[in-house]
Residue, then its C-alpha position, 0 to 999 in steps of 0.5 A: x128825860x135824857x137822850x139815852x132815856x128817849x132812845x130806850x122809849x122810842x124803839x119799835x115793837x113787832x112792827x111800825x104802826x100806821x101814821x107814825x114818824x120814824x128817824x134813825x140814830x147813829x153816833x153822828x145824829x146822837x150829837x144832835x139828839x142830845x142837843x134838841x130832845x124836843x125835836x126828836x121827842x115828836x117822833x114815834x120811833x128812834x131806831x138805831x142804824x149805827x153799829x157802834x151805838x148798838x154796842x153802846x146801848x147793849x153795854x148798858x143793858x138796852x136790847x136793840x138791833x140795827x134798823x136802817x133805811x137802806x136796801x140792806x134793812x127797812x127800805x125794801x120792806x116799806x116799798x113792798x108794803x106800799x105796793x101791796x097796800x097800794x099806798x102813795x109815796x113821795x120822795x124828797x132829798x139829795x140833788x136833782x140829778x141824784x133823785x131823778x136817777x133814784x126814782x128810775x132805779x126804784x120804779x125799775x126794781x119795785x114794779x107798781x110802786x105808786x110814786x105821786x111826787x118827788x123833788x130834790x132836798x135843797x131850797x133857795x130860801x124859806x119861801x121855796x121850802x114853804x111851797x114844797x111843804x104846802x104842795x106835799x100836804x096838798x098831795x097828801x102821800x100816805x108815805x113820805x121818805x125824806x133824805x136831807x141829812x140830820x137834823x134838817x130831815x127831822x125838822x122837815x117831817x115835823x113841819x109837815x106834821x104841824x101843817x096837818x099831814x099825817x101818814x108814815x114818815x121816814x128819814x133816810x139820810x144819804x139813801x137817795x144818792x147812794x141808790x141813784x146808781x143801783x140798789x146794791x150800794x154796800x159790797x157784801x164784805x162791808x155789809x157782812x162784817x158791819x163795816x158799812x162806815x168804812x165803805x162810806x169813808x172810801x166812797x165819800x171821803x168828805x165823811x172822814x171827819x164824821x167818823x174819825x172825829x164826831x164818832x169818838x166825841x159822840x161815844x164819850x158824850x154817850x158815856x157822860x150822859x149815862x153817868x149823869x143819868x145814873 
């Protein structure tokens, strides 16, 4: 099975089912997907959050739409559903300062959300990571949101699953540090015209390599994968 086949087979239907793992693919993470199909095969859903990848998939006849774990897409739906269902939620990712601020923002905007734990996404060594995994399994949150960047966040969710945890797991990339200052990260203009990538370059210049080098590379490899597969 190719990376493109995997993307075709891992799209959601009307809604995401319970006890499932979901991650989000853009042209940057596509580079990791095609290198480690076995890791991504363990996810129930591979949703598309990069507008460029959506256009590429549509070009080859795959119907899909943008779904990202941020405040312009899936995140509010997950949080409001958690409140309605009285589900417990755990967050892990970003720096200590960012996630502390993020938690305050989420508690303020989503009254009644049951956050049973959170921590930053950096580990001093494998032992600290192992302790964190064991602690989360012990707490047994019904929903966990992981924002460590790809592919670390995907591996962390799979590690949790392999330790016996089951629930709704989502990766969220840079969502935690983006939301640390408030729920409205993307200005209307950039969001309306699908220029979120451009705003991220302006807001985080360190990402310029990703968008100007890795994205074009990913587009070329996508077409190469498609040609080889057909």
